[in-house]
C-alpha positions as CSV (number, residue, x, y, z in Angstrom):
1,M,112.0,129.4,92.5
2,S,113.9,128.8,88.7
3,P,113.5,125.3,86.9
4,A,117.6,126.0,87.3
5,D,116.8,126.3,90.7
6,A,114.8,123.7,91.5
7,R,117.4,121.2,89.8
8,K,120.1,122.4,93.1
9,P,120.7,119.6,94.9
10,P,120.4,120.9,98.5
11,P,123.3,122.4,99.5
12,A,123.6,119.5,102.4
13,L,124.2,116.5,99.7
14,A,126.4,118.7,97.6
15,K,129.0,118.7,100.2
16,L,129.3,115.0,99.9
17,G,132.2,114.6,97.8
18,I,129.8,112.6,95.3
19,P,127.8,114.6,92.8
20,L,124.3,113.3,93.1
21,D,124.9,112.6,88.7
22,L,127.4,109.8,89.0
23,P,127.4,107.2,86.7
24,P,126.9,103.7,88.6
25,M,129.9,101.1,87.7
26,E,127.8,99.2,84.6
27,A,128.8,95.4,83.3
28,R,129.9,94.1,80.4
29,L,128.0,91.2,79.0
30,V,129.5,88.5,78.9
31,G,129.3,84.2,77.7
32,A,130.5,82.4,80.8
33,L,132.0,82.9,84.5
34,P,135.5,83.6,84.8
35,R,136.9,80.5,86.2
36,D,139.9,82.1,87.4
37,D,140.5,83.3,91.2
38,G,139.7,86.8,92.7
39,W,136.3,87.2,90.9
40,Q,133.1,88.0,93.7
41,F,129.9,86.5,91.9
42,E,126.5,88.1,93.4
43,P,123.0,87.2,92.0
44,K,122.0,90.0,88.9
45,W,118.9,91.1,90.0
46,D,115.7,92.7,88.1
47,G,115.2,96.0,89.7
48,F,115.6,99.8,89.2
49,R,119.1,100.0,89.7
50,C,119.7,103.4,91.5
51,L,122.3,105.3,93.8
52,A,121.8,106.3,97.7
53,F,122.4,109.0,98.4
54,R,122.1,110.7,102.2
55,S,123.7,113.6,104.6
56,G,122.1,114.2,107.7
57,P,117.8,114.5,106.7
58,E,118.5,115.2,103.0
59,V,118.0,111.9,101.3
60,E,118.3,111.5,97.0
61,I,118.0,108.6,95.2
62,R,119.1,108.5,91.9
63,A,118.6,106.6,88.6
64,K,120.8,105.0,86.5
65,S,120.3,108.0,84.1
66,G,120.5,110.6,87.5
67,K,117.3,111.2,87.8
68,S,115.5,111.9,90.3
69,L,113.5,108.6,91.6
70,S,112.6,109.6,95.4
71,R,109.1,111.3,94.6
72,F,108.4,107.9,92.9
73,F,109.6,105.8,95.9
74,P,108.4,108.1,99.4
75,E,108.7,104.3,101.5
76,V,112.8,103.8,100.2
77,V,113.3,107.8,100.9
78,A,111.8,107.3,104.7
79,N,113.2,103.9,105.7
80,L,116.7,105.6,104.2
81,R,116.1,108.0,106.4
82,A,116.0,106.1,109.3
83,I,119.5,104.5,109.5
84,R,121.3,105.3,111.9
85,Q,124.3,106.9,110.6
86,S,123.6,110.0,108.8
87,T,126.0,110.2,106.1
88,F,126.5,107.4,103.0
89,V,126.3,106.6,99.3
90,L,125.4,103.5,98.1
91,D,124.6,101.3,95.2
92,G,122.1,99.5,94.5
93,E,119.0,98.0,93.3
94,L,115.2,98.8,93.7
95,L,112.4,95.8,93.9
96,I,109.5,95.6,94.2
97,R,107.9,91.5,95.1
98,M,104.2,90.2,94.5
99,D,104.5,87.0,96.0
100,G,107.8,86.2,96.5
101,E,108.7,87.6,93.3
102,A,110.4,91.0,92.1
103,S,107.8,92.3,89.8
104,F,108.9,94.9,86.9
105,D,105.4,95.7,85.5
106,A,105.2,96.9,89.8
107,L,108.2,99.4,89.5
108,Q,106.8,100.6,86.1
109,M,103.7,101.3,87.7
110,R,105.3,103.7,90.3
111,L,107.0,106.0,87.0
112,H,103.4,108.5,87.4
113,P,102.7,111.6,87.5
114,A,99.6,111.7,90.2
115,A,100.7,112.0,94.0
116,S,97.7,110.2,94.9
117,R,98.1,107.3,93.2
118,I,102.4,107.6,94.2
119,E,101.2,107.1,98.2
120,R,98.5,105.1,98.0
121,L,101.3,102.2,95.6
122,A,103.9,102.6,98.3
123,S,101.4,102.1,100.9
124,E,100.2,98.6,99.1
125,T,103.3,97.3,97.3
126,P,106.1,99.4,99.5
127,A,109.4,98.7,97.5
128,D,112.6,97.3,98.9
129,I,116.8,98.2,98.2
130,V,118.9,95.8,97.7
131,V,122.3,97.3,98.7
132,F,125.7,95.6,96.5
133,D,128.4,98.1,96.9
134,C,129.5,101.4,99.0
135,L,130.5,104.4,98.0
136,L,130.7,107.4,101.0
137,T,130.3,106.3,105.2
138,R,132.1,109.5,106.0
139,P,131.3,113.3,104.1
140,M,134.1,114.1,101.4
141,R,135.5,110.6,102.4
142,P,134.6,108.6,99.0
143,L,135.9,105.1,98.5
144,L,135.2,104.9,94.8
145,D,139.4,104.4,95.0
146,K,139.8,101.3,97.1
147,P,139.3,98.0,96.4
148,F,136.1,96.1,95.7
149,A,136.9,93.7,99.0
150,E,137.4,96.9,101.0
151,R,134.2,98.1,99.8
152,R,132.6,95.2,100.3
153,S,133.7,94.6,103.8
154,T,132.9,98.5,104.8
155,L,129.5,97.8,103.6
156,E,128.9,94.8,105.6
157,A,129.9,96.7,109.2
158,F,127.7,99.8,108.0
159,L,124.8,98.2,107.7
160,V,125.8,95.7,111.0
161,E,125.7,99.2,113.0
162,A,122.4,100.7,111.0
163,G,121.2,97.2,112.1
164,N,117.7,95.8,111.2
165,I,115.9,98.5,108.6
166,R,112.8,97.4,106.7
167,G,113.5,97.9,103.0
168,L,117.2,97.1,103.3
169,E,118.5,94.2,102.7
170,L,122.7,92.8,101.4
171,T,123.3,91.1,98.4
172,P,124.5,88.0,98.9
173,F,127.1,87.0,97.4
174,S,129.9,83.9,97.0
175,R,133.2,83.3,96.0
176,E,133.1,79.4,94.1
177,L,131.9,79.6,90.9
178,R,130.3,76.7,91.6
179,Q,127.4,78.7,94.0
180,A,127.3,81.5,91.3
181,Q,126.0,78.4,88.7
182,T,123.7,77.7,91.0
183,W,122.5,80.7,90.5
184,L,122.2,80.9,86.6
185,K,119.7,77.7,87.0
186,A,117.3,79.0,89.1
187,R,113.6,79.4,88.2
188,R,113.2,82.1,90.1
189,A,112.0,85.4,88.1
190,S,113.7,87.9,90.7
191,L,117.3,86.5,89.6
192,D,118.5,88.1,86.2
193,G,121.6,86.2,86.3
194,V,124.6,87.0,87.9
195,M,127.5,89.7,88.9
196,A,131.0,88.3,88.6
197,K,133.1,92.0,89.9
198,R,137.6,91.7,90.8
199,L,138.0,92.1,95.0
200,D,141.0,94.1,93.5
201,L,138.4,96.3,91.0
202,P,137.8,100.7,91.7
203,Y,134.8,101.8,91.4
204,R,134.5,102.9,88.0
205,P,132.1,105.3,87.7
206,G,129.9,104.6,83.5
207,E,132.7,101.8,83.1
208,R,131.5,98.5,82.0
209,A,134.4,97.2,84.4
210,M,132.6,94.0,86.3
211,L,131.0,90.9,83.9
212,K,127.3,90.0,83.9
213,V,126.5,86.4,82.4
214,K,122.1,86.4,82.5
215,R,120.1,83.7,81.8
216,V,118.9,82.4,79.2
217,R,115.8,80.4,79.5
218,T,113.8,79.1,76.5
219,A,109.5,78.4,75.6
220,D,108.1,76.4,72.7
221,C,105.7,79.4,71.4
222,V,103.4,79.3,67.9
223,V,103.8,80.7,65.4
224,G,100.9,83.2,65.2
225,G,101.4,86.1,63.2
226,F,104.9,87.6,61.3
227,R,106.1,90.8,59.8
228,Y,107.7,91.3,56.2
229,Q,111.0,93.6,56.6
230,S,110.2,97.6,55.5
231,A,111.6,96.7,52.3
232,G,110.6,93.8,50.4
233,R,108.7,91.2,50.9
234,L,110.4,88.9,52.2
235,V,109.7,88.0,56.5
236,G,111.3,90.2,58.9
237,S,109.5,89.0,62.2
238,L,107.7,85.9,63.7
239,L,105.5,87.2,65.8
240,L,104.7,84.4,69.1
241,G,101.9,83.3,70.7
242,L,100.9,80.9,73.5
243,Y,97.4,79.6,74.9
244,D,95.8,80.6,78.3
245,A,93.8,78.2,80.0
246,N,90.7,78.9,78.6
247,G,91.9,78.0,74.7
248,L,92.9,81.6,73.6
249,L,96.7,82.3,72.3
250,H,97.7,85.7,73.1
251,H,101.0,87.4,71.1
252,V,103.7,87.1,74.3
253,G,106.9,88.9,71.9
254,F,108.7,88.1,68.5
255,T,112.3,87.0,67.0
256,S,113.5,88.9,64.6
257,A,117.2,86.5,63.9
258,I,115.9,84.3,61.0
259,N,119.8,83.7,59.2
260,D,118.9,85.8,56.0
261,R,119.8,82.4,53.3
262,E,116.4,81.1,55.1
263,K,114.4,83.9,54.2
264,P,113.1,83.3,51.1
265,A,112.1,79.7,51.7
266,L,110.2,80.0,55.1
267,T,108.3,83.1,53.4
268,V,107.0,81.4,50.9
269,R,106.0,78.9,53.6
270,L,104.8,81.4,55.8
271,E,102.5,82.9,52.8
272,K,100.7,79.5,52.1
273,L,99.4,79.4,56.3
274,V,98.0,82.9,56.0
275,E,94.7,82.9,57.7
276,P,92.5,85.2,59.8
277,P,92.3,85.7,62.8
278,G,95.9,84.2,63.9
279,F,95.8,85.8,67.3
280,T,92.5,84.6,69.4
281,G,93.3,86.9,72.5
282,D,95.6,89.7,72.8
283,A,96.9,90.8,69.6
284,P,99.7,92.6,68.4
285,G,99.9,96.1,67.6
286,S,101.5,98.0,65.2
287,P,105.7,98.6,65.9
288,S,107.4,100.2,67.5
289,R,107.8,103.9,66.1
290,W,111.6,103.5,66.6
291,S,111.6,100.4,64.4
292,T,113.1,100.4,60.8
293,Q,112.8,96.9,60.1
294,R,109.7,96.3,60.0
295,S,106.5,96.8,58.1
296,T,103.3,98.4,60.2
297,E,101.2,95.2,59.0
298,W,101.2,91.7,60.3
299,Q,99.9,89.1,58.4
300,P,98.0,86.3,60.6
301,L,98.5,82.6,60.4
302,R,96.8,79.3,61.4
303,P,98.6,78.0,64.3
304,E,100.1,75.1,62.9
305,L,104.2,76.1,63.1
306,V,106.0,76.0,66.5
307,V,109.5,77.7,67.2
308,E,112.0,77.6,70.1
309,V,113.1,80.6,71.4
310,G,115.1,81.7,73.9
311,Y,114.6,84.8,76.1
312,D,115.7,86.6,79.3
313,Q,113.0,88.2,81.1
314,V,109.0,88.5,81.1
315,T,107.3,91.7,81.8
316,G,103.2,91.2,82.5
317,R,102.2,88.1,79.7
318,R,105.1,89.1,76.9
319,F,108.8,89.2,76.6
320,R,110.8,92.3,78.0
321,H,112.7,92.0,74.7
322,G,113.2,90.0,71.2
323,T,114.2,87.0,71.7
324,R,116.2,84.4,70.4
325,F,115.2,81.9,67.5
326,M,117.0,78.6,69.1
327,R,114.9,76.2,66.7
328,W,111.7,74.7,64.6
329,R,109.9,72.2,66.9
330,P,107.6,69.7,64.8
331,D,108.1,67.0,67.2
332,K,105.4,69.9,69.5
333,G,101.7,70.3,69.0
334,P,100.9,73.7,69.0
335,R,98.4,73.5,72.4
336,Q,101.2,72.3,74.6
337,C,102.6,76.0,73.9
338,T,100.7,77.1,77.3
339,F,101.9,80.3,79.9
340,A,102.7,77.6,82.5
341,Q,106.1,77.1,80.1
342,I,106.9,81.1,81.7
343,G,105.3,80.5,84.6
344,I,102.0,82.2,84.1
345,R,99.2,81.3,85.2
346,A,96.5,82.5,82.7
């Protein structure tokens, strides 16, 4: 079989009426939940967004990028094949739960070429699919033009008929703003925020037609080092650290949201504190090869400065994305800045 033939979908899936490379509808980030009528609120899960296709025995899971995830999640494919209905296209999120919370690290470990490892992980840490939209339940009868309220009702009826399928969940929802605000304040690591969907909204592939409000949590971190900007001798980013139970300071992320007017004075202040080793546990590596704003070296600091930052998610023992500078914390002792703040025992 040629590479071109290998990319062709199985004939049964090609006849569904929805292409396998359909981009999922996305959401636009906003600062607050809408307060007017006509919205449905749902938790925003921290997993892999996907579309699940089935026609007869053929099942395919596609990532938001359009790439196939089926090989990496064989247990999910098996669960979808066990559904009584043999034709559907569902929109959802792949999750792997560890100790009751979703683990993004566990999901990333699946993206590995070794079939033996995938088989072992599928058995040890099986993935679930949480579904929140229904695009098709009958061949050549897409629901994309139907309002979301109708698609949600179709999805609920579909899952009732499907019965109790292992690894298949329906996302909860509320049409009450108060409940949505409760989700935003929840301490569960699985929840990345709240989605807001218009009840009259048709499915718009690839468009940011929904709204999302992300949870922003804060942590007090030690400034264990800094990097200069790639051009000049002004500070470009602060390197953040947290202490473990053994008193070691580990690098957990960075913040580069520093006001340009404050950089000259801050640079002078930081240079007076330069002293190795900076981090006594996990230390920063070189910056990403995509970076154009930071040099390849970092300057270690005496652990005296504490800064409060806002973050969205933690992967492993690091902030997944850059953090938002909130304020300096001269009232906070560096040794008070521990992993316990972000729910990690270390």
